[in-house]
C-alpha positions, -999 to +999 in steps of 0.1 A: +261-036-256+248-041-293+218-060-300+220-083-332+191-095-348+191-125-371+158-122-396+153-150-417+122-156-438+141-190-449+158-197-417+194-210-412+201-245-404+198-249-365+237-255-363+242-221-381+217-203-355+237-220-327+269-210-341+258-173-347+243-172-313+276-185-298+297-158-317+274-129-307+271-139-269+309-146-267+313-108-279+294-096-249+264-088-272+225-094-271+212-121-295+176-120-309+159-143-337+131-137-361+123-167-383+096-177-409+079-146-401+046-141-421+045-103-429+070-076-436+055-056-406+069-085-383+104-077-398+097-039-394+085-044-358+115-066-347+142-041-358+132-010-335+158-015-310+187-034-330+223-024-337+232-050-362+210-073-386+219-102-403+196-114-433+195-138-460+170-130-489+147-108-467+142-073-479+161-046-461+141-015-474+140+021-466+110+015-444+128-011-424+157+011-417+132+040-410+120+018-381+156+011-369+169+043-354+200+024-338+210+002-369+246+004-377+254-027-399+235-051-421+252-082-432+236-102-460+246-140-456+255-146-491+272-128-521+238-110-537+229-079-520+200-064-544+175-070-517+190-044-496+185-006-500+219+005-504+210+042-513+191+044-480+215+027-461+243+049-471+220+082-464+216+068-429+251+060-422+246+021-420+274-001-432+262-030-456+284-060-461+279-094-479+298-126-471+314-134-505+327-169-512+308-187-484+283-201-507+303-201-537+311-240-539+276-246-537+264-226-564+292-237-587+283-275-579+246-266-587+257-251-620+274-282-632+247-306-617+221-288-636+241-290-670+246-326-665+207-329-658+196-312-688+224-329-710+211-363-700+174-354-709+165-349-673+172-387-668+141-397-688+157-429-701+166-414-734+200-410-748+215-378-739+250-358-746+283-357-725+300-325-713+334-338-722+347-315-750+320-292-749+329-253-747+318-235-717+319-200-712+320-184-675+306-148-674+322-132-645+352-148-631+348-141-591+345-168-564+319-188-581+331-185-615+366-198-609+349-228-590+328-236-620+359-236-639+377-260-617+348-285-616+340-282-651+378-289-661+373-322-642+344-329-668+367-324-696+351-290-709+371-267-728+371-232-707+367-196-715+357-167-693+349-130-699+354-104-668+366-069-674+374-066-638+399-094-635+432-093-652+436-119-680+467-134-663+445-143-633+419-160-653+444-178-676+465-191-648+435-215-640+438-230-677+408-208-688+411-189-720+405-150-713+382-133-739+382-096-749+345-091-751+312-108-736+301-110-776+332-132-781+322-155-751+287-162-766+300-168-799+326-192-788+306-213-764+278-237-764+275-235-728+272-199-710+272-199-672+261-166-658+276-153-624+269-116-627+251-093-602+219-077-609+225-039-611+219-008-634+246-021-659+236-060-658+197-060-656+183-072-690+218-074-704+216-111-713+196-101-745+189-113-780+222-097-794+240-120-773+217-151-771+214-153-809+252-155-812+255-187-795+268-221-814+242-248-823+228-266-792+231-238-770+226-239-735+223-208-709+229-215-673+218-189-647+226-192-612+228-155-608+198-135-607+166-135-631+167-100-634+199-099-658+181-121-686+159-099-711+128-122-711+112-111-740+143-117-759+147-150-741+113-159-756+124-147-791+154-170-792+133-199-777+109-195-805+135-191-833+160-217-822+146-254-816+182-260-804+182-233-775+180-246-739+177-226-706+184-238-672+181-216-638+180-221-601+152-193-602+123-193-627+119-165-651+084-146-649+077-160-683+084-195-668+046-206-677+049-196-713+082-216-716+067-248-699+038-247-721+058-242-755+093-257-751+091-291-731+125-306-727+144-274-733+146-260-701+149-267-662+139-245-633+146-252-596+114-248-575+129-219-557+167-203-555+186-231-549+223-220-551+232-215-514+208-243-502+233-267-489+241-274-449+277-264-455+268-231-473+241-222-448+265-227-419+295-211-434+275-179-447+260-174-411+290-179-392+308-153-415+280-127-410+284-128-372+321-128-373+322-098-395+297-080-370+319-086-343+351-076-361+330-042-371+321-033-333+354-042-320+379-032-345+360-011-374+366-037-399+347-028-433+365-052-454+333-066-469+313-035-470+294-028-504+278+005-499+312+024-500 
């Protein structure tokens, strides 16, 4: 009988935990729960006899896997999976999955919400600007990017996207102009919304060469990962361009310097907020549990990311 552990420093909503437990037990599996653990050692200790693991932002390191000899599958409840050591998992024959699309609407709504918040001067009583008629560039047109486009269309924004992995006709059927290069995206759009993963190709890729191309009153919107930003170049653009603004649901390491020097030109949420809605929390947790059951029962690897 497989044992499924839900290990979350930031717990799922109670309804999500109940739903996960129901799915796991209905399959005849053992359910275990570790929440709000104070130390990574607690996580390591808890995995010693588990067959499957559901996590959120928790660090599934090589050390964790070394202490889980029976572990066969890890599911990250969410889209990003840079908190999992994929190489170690592959070496050990552990399948790693994410739950794409389950948090997408929450992230998309947050991106537009932050745009409105900054455009209206963080609701400080002073006149702001509107989003209608402004150009919005979407970098990566996956689950989140396409939803951002749909919401932004309702605001009356002019939409562009760049994604080398998605055919132009797929993007353009949504009424979005598909561009040929990332440079063209930054040259064209006052707002650029990032939805790229953090990997060896994208870390620090949003740099001076791109940011300096943006039109007047440029706004960079980051609900992806802080690692994709070249922070030295970000500071350079802030210093050179009084019109430049940056909003993100995860503060960069240089947030203190930005706050000290560039009041009113940035907004960072207190913690990573993209998936922090009740709906996203429940959807991702239940999807993770269902994927584990399908894996054990049918060998289903649809959402495997370490192929």
